[in-house]
mmCIF file of the N, C-alpha and C atoms, coordinates in Angstrom:
data_MODEL
# 
_entry.id   MODEL 
# 
loop_
_atom_site.group_PDB 
_atom_site.id 
_atom_site.type_symbol 
_atom_site.label_atom_id 
_atom_site.label_alt_id 
_atom_site.label_comp_id 
_atom_site.label_asym_id 
_atom_site.label_entity_id 
_atom_site.label_seq_id 
_atom_site.pdbx_PDB_ins_code 
_atom_site.Cartn_x 
_atom_site.Cartn_y 
_atom_site.Cartn_z 
_atom_site.occupancy 
_atom_site.B_iso_or_equiv 
_atom_site.pdbx_formal_charge 
_atom_site.auth_seq_id 
_atom_site.auth_comp_id 
_atom_site.auth_asym_id 
_atom_site.auth_atom_id 
_atom_site.pdbx_PDB_model_num 
ATOM 1  N N  . MET A 1 1  ? 7.184  1.919  -2.605 1.00 0.00 ? 1  MET A N  1 
ATOM 2  C CA . MET A 1 1  ? 6.773  1.606  -1.229 1.00 0.00 ? 1  MET A CA 1 
ATOM 3  C C  . MET A 1 1  ? 6.348  2.884  -0.482 1.00 0.00 ? 1  MET A C  1 
ATOM 4  N N  . GLN A 1 2  ? 5.071  3.087  -0.328 1.00 0.00 ? 2  GLN A N  1 
ATOM 5  C CA . GLN A 1 2  ? 4.600  4.295  0.386  1.00 0.00 ? 2  GLN A CA 1 
ATOM 6  C C  . GLN A 1 2  ? 3.821  3.910  1.635  1.00 0.00 ? 2  GLN A C  1 
ATOM 7  N N  . CYS A 1 3  ? 3.906  4.746  2.632  1.00 0.00 ? 3  CYS A N  1 
ATOM 8  C CA . CYS A 1 3  ? 3.162  4.479  3.878  1.00 0.00 ? 3  CYS A CA 1 
ATOM 9  C C  . CYS A 1 3  ? 2.005  5.458  4.004  1.00 0.00 ? 3  CYS A C  1 
ATOM 10 N N  . LYS A 1 4  ? 0.789  4.937  3.950  1.00 0.00 ? 4  LYS A N  1 
ATOM 11 C CA . LYS A 1 4  ? -0.369 5.829  4.087  1.00 0.00 ? 4  LYS A CA 1 
ATOM 12 C C  . LYS A 1 4  ? -1.040 5.619  5.448  1.00 0.00 ? 4  LYS A C  1 
ATOM 13 N N  . CYS A 1 5  ? -0.801 4.484  6.024  1.00 0.00 ? 5  CYS A N  1 
ATOM 14 C CA . CYS A 1 5  ? -1.420 4.183  7.328  1.00 0.00 ? 5  CYS A CA 1 
ATOM 15 C C  . CYS A 1 5  ? -0.830 5.097  8.405  1.00 0.00 ? 5  CYS A C  1 
ATOM 16 N N  . TYR A 1 6  ? 0.481  5.007  8.560  1.00 0.00 ? 6  TYR A N  1 
ATOM 17 C CA . TYR A 1 6  ? 1.136  5.808  9.596  1.00 0.00 ? 6  TYR A CA 1 
ATOM 18 C C  . TYR A 1 6  ? 1.659  7.124  9.040  1.00 0.00 ? 6  TYR A C  1 
ATOM 19 N N  . ARG A 1 7  ? 2.050  8.020  9.901  1.00 0.00 ? 7  ARG A N  1 
ATOM 20 C CA . ARG A 1 7  ? 2.573  9.320  9.424  1.00 0.00 ? 7  ARG A CA 1 
ATOM 21 C C  . ARG A 1 7  ? 3.842  9.126  8.604  1.00 0.00 ? 7  ARG A C  1 
ATOM 22 N N  . GLN A 1 8  ? 4.145  10.046 7.745  1.00 0.00 ? 8  GLN A N  1 
ATOM 23 C CA . GLN A 1 8  ? 5.348  9.919  6.912  1.00 0.00 ? 8  GLN A CA 1 
ATOM 24 C C  . GLN A 1 8  ? 6.608  9.932  7.771  1.00 0.00 ? 8  GLN A C  1 
ATOM 25 N N  . LYS A 1 9  ? 6.602  10.757 8.807  1.00 0.00 ? 9  LYS A N  1 
ATOM 26 C CA . LYS A 1 9  ? 7.796  10.832 9.678  1.00 0.00 ? 9  LYS A CA 1 
ATOM 27 C C  . LYS A 1 9  ? 8.041  9.477  10.333 1.00 0.00 ? 9  LYS A C  1 
ATOM 28 N N  . LEU A 1 10 ? 6.995  8.915  10.897 1.00 0.00 ? 10 LEU A N  1 
ATOM 29 C CA . LEU A 1 10 ? 7.148  7.613  11.568 1.00 0.00 ? 10 LEU A CA 1 
ATOM 30 C C  . LEU A 1 10 ? 7.529  6.546  10.551 1.00 0.00 ? 10 LEU A C  1 
ATOM 31 N N  . CYS A 1 11 ? 6.887  6.632  9.401  1.00 0.00 ? 11 CYS A N  1 
ATOM 32 C CA . CYS A 1 11 ? 7.170  5.634  8.355  1.00 0.00 ? 11 CYS A CA 1 
ATOM 33 C C  . CYS A 1 11 ? 8.640  5.717  7.941  1.00 0.00 ? 11 CYS A C  1 
ATOM 34 N N  . LYS A 1 12 ? 9.135  6.926  7.796  1.00 0.00 ? 12 LYS A N  1 
ATOM 35 C CA . LYS A 1 12 ? 10.541 7.079  7.373  1.00 0.00 ? 12 LYS A CA 1 
ATOM 36 C C  . LYS A 1 12 ? 11.467 6.524  8.456  1.00 0.00 ? 12 LYS A C  1 
ATOM 37 N N  . LEU A 1 13 ? 11.089 6.736  9.712  1.00 0.00 ? 13 LEU A N  1 
ATOM 38 C CA . LEU A 1 13 ? 11.930 6.259  10.816 1.00 0.00 ? 13 LEU A CA 1 
ATOM 39 C C  . LEU A 1 13 ? 11.873 4.732  10.911 1.00 0.00 ? 13 LEU A C  1 
ATOM 40 N N  . LEU A 1 14 ? 10.677 4.186  10.815 1.00 0.00 ? 14 LEU A N  1 
ATOM 41 C CA . LEU A 1 14 ? 10.531 2.716  10.876 1.00 0.00 ? 14 LEU A CA 1 
ATOM 42 C C  . LEU A 1 14 ? 9.500  2.271  9.861  1.00 0.00 ? 14 LEU A C  1 
ATOM 43 N N  . TRP A 1 15 ? 9.742  2.625  8.617  1.00 0.00 ? 15 TRP A N  1 
ATOM 44 C CA . TRP A 1 15 ? 8.807  2.240  7.547  1.00 0.00 ? 15 TRP A CA 1 
ATOM 45 C C  . TRP A 1 15 ? 8.619  0.726  7.542  1.00 0.00 ? 15 TRP A C  1 
ATOM 46 N N  . ILE A 1 16 ? 9.630  0.020  7.955  1.00 0.00 ? 16 ILE A N  1 
ATOM 47 C CA . ILE A 1 16 ? 9.517  -1.453 7.970  1.00 0.00 ? 16 ILE A CA 1 
ATOM 48 C C  . ILE A 1 16 ? 8.408  -1.878 8.932  1.00 0.00 ? 16 ILE A C  1 
ATOM 49 N N  . ARG A 1 17 ? 8.442  -1.327 10.140 1.00 0.00 ? 17 ARG A N  1 
ATOM 50 C CA . ARG A 1 17 ? 7.431  -1.721 11.138 1.00 0.00 ? 17 ARG A CA 1 
ATOM 51 C C  . ARG A 1 17 ? 6.077  -1.128 10.718 1.00 0.00 ? 17 ARG A C  1 
ATOM 52 N N  . ALA A 1 18 ? 6.087  0.092  10.238 1.00 0.00 ? 18 ALA A N  1 
ATOM 53 C CA . ALA A 1 18 ? 4.843  0.747  9.821  1.00 0.00 ? 18 ALA A CA 1 
ATOM 54 C C  . ALA A 1 18 ? 4.189  -0.072 8.707  1.00 0.00 ? 18 ALA A C  1 
ATOM 55 N N  . SER A 1 19 ? 5.007  -0.561 7.804  1.00 0.00 ? 19 SER A N  1 
ATOM 56 C CA . SER A 1 19 ? 4.467  -1.359 6.685  1.00 0.00 ? 19 SER A CA 1 
ATOM 57 C C  . SER A 1 19 ? 3.786  -2.617 7.230  1.00 0.00 ? 19 SER A C  1 
ATOM 58 N N  . ALA A 1 20 ? 4.419  -3.244 8.189  1.00 0.00 ? 20 ALA A N  1 
ATOM 59 C CA . ALA A 1 20 ? 3.853  -4.464 8.773  1.00 0.00 ? 20 ALA A CA 1 
ATOM 60 C C  . ALA A 1 20 ? 2.523  -4.146 9.460  1.00 0.00 ? 20 ALA A C  1 
ATOM 61 N N  . ILE A 1 21 ? 2.488  -3.033 10.168 1.00 0.00 ? 21 ILE A N  1 
ATOM 62 C CA . ILE A 1 21 ? 1.247  -2.655 10.869 1.00 0.00 ? 21 ILE A CA 1 
ATOM 63 C C  . ILE A 1 21 ? 0.193  -2.248 9.847  1.00 0.00 ? 21 ILE A C  1 
ATOM 64 N N  . CYS A 1 22 ? 0.648  -1.573 8.789  1.00 0.00 ? 22 CYS A N  1 
ATOM 65 C CA . CYS A 1 22 ? -0.285 -1.122 7.748  1.00 0.00 ? 22 CYS A CA 1 
ATOM 66 C C  . CYS A 1 22 ? -0.931 -2.338 7.083  1.00 0.00 ? 22 CYS A C  1 
ATOM 67 N N  . LEU A 1 23 ? -0.158 -3.338 6.811  1.00 0.00 ? 23 LEU A N  1 
ATOM 68 C CA . LEU A 1 23 ? -0.674 -4.543 6.156  1.00 0.00 ? 23 LEU A CA 1 
ATOM 69 C C  . LEU A 1 23 ? -1.587 -5.270 7.114  1.00 0.00 ? 23 LEU A C  1 
# 
């Protein structure tokens, strides 16, 4: 599970929300 949309810092803090926004 990697976050490329949002920054890594933000993703680590709320990767769940970032993932939803990324999708």
